[in-house]
C-alpha positions in Angstrom: 10.4 -3.6 5.7 7.3 -2.8 3.6 6.1 -6.3 3.5 6.2 -6.7 7.3 4.4 -3.4 7.6 1.6 -4.6 5.3 1.3 -7.8 7.4 0.9 -5.6 10.5 -2.0 -3.8 8.8 -3.4 -7.2 7.6 -3.0 -6.0 4.1 -0.3 -8.5 3.2 -2.3 -9.8 0.2 -1.3 -6.5 -1.5 2.4 -7.1 -1.1 2.8 -7.6 -4.8 1.8 -4.0 -5.4 4.8 -2.8 -3.4 7.6 -5.1 -4.5 10.8 -3.2 -5.2 9.5 0.0 -3.6 11.2 1.9 -0.8 9.3 3.8 1.9 9.5 7.1 0.1 7.8 5.7 -2.9 5.1 3.9 -0.9 4.1 7.0 1.2 3.9 9.1 -2.0 1.4 6.8 -3.6 -2.0 8.4 -4.5 -5.3 6.6 -4.6 -4.9 6.2 -8.4 -1.3 4.9 -8.0 -2.6 2.2 -5.7 -5.4 1.2 -8.2 -2.8 1.0 -11.0 -0.6 -1.2 -8.7 -3.5 -3.6 -8.0 -4.8 -2.4 -4.7 -8.4 -2.6 -5.9 -10.5 -2.5 -2.7 -11.5 0.9 -1.5 -11.2 -0.1 2.2 -7.5 -1.2 1.7 -6.6 2.0 -0.1 -8.3 4.1 2.5 -6.5 2.3 5.3 -3.1 2.8 3.6 -3.8 6.5 2.8 -4.9 7.2 6.4 -1.6 5.7 7.6 0.4 7.8 5.1 -1.1 11.1 6.5 
C-alpha cells in the first residue's frame, strides 16, 4: 500500500501525488515527475528517490 509506505517515511502529506498509482509507477518516477505530481520540496523528493535506488 503506497499510502502506508508514505506514512512510514513521514511523507504522507504527498499522498495525493500517488493516488491511483501502483508500485511500478511510483518507483519509476523521476525528480521532474514528482514535481509535476506536486511533491515540491527538494528534501521529500530526495528521500523518495533514495528509497527507489
